[in-house]
C-alpha positions, -999 to +999 in steps of 0.1 A: -241+493-081-231+471-048-230+490-018-196+499-005-189+480+028-184+495+059-151+494+076-152+470+106-139+481+137-114+454+151-117+449+188-087+440+210-092+422+242-065+429+264-058+404+293-041+414+329-032+384+346-021+404+374-058+418+384-071+386+378-051+366+403-066+395+430-102+389+422-097+350+427-100+347+465-075+318+477-085+283+485-093+275+523-073+242+524-080+239+561-117+245+559-120+218+533-098+194+553-120+203+586-153+195+565-141+162+553-127+149+583-158+160+604-183+147+578-165+113+577-167+111+616-205+121+618-213+095+590-191+067+608-207+075+639-246+071+624-234+042+608-227+030+643-260+042+657-279+026+630-267-008+640-275+000+677-238+000+688-235+036+702-264+060+713-280+086+690-271+110+718-232+106+710-239+114+672-260+146+680-230+158+706-203+153+675-225+168+651-227+199+674-189+196+682-180+197+646-204+228+638-190+246+667-152+241+656-162+251+620-180+279+634-149+290+656-126+287+629-145+305+606-146+335+630-108+332+636-102+331+598-120+361+588 
């Protein structure tokens, strides 16, 4: 005789969209813009310094200034 099958329990997955939105932090568009702008600036200055058009000190100062501005922005934001 065949064995009787067990009854399968059906699991339901509930979705709560309002809770999911709270878990997801908002994107920081200003921070992303600042990082992109400073990356482009420092990259351009490195290119100029490699071709001996500007001094490497200018590149170092610009990179340090970019890091300071980003650090100040992050401290004010959060």
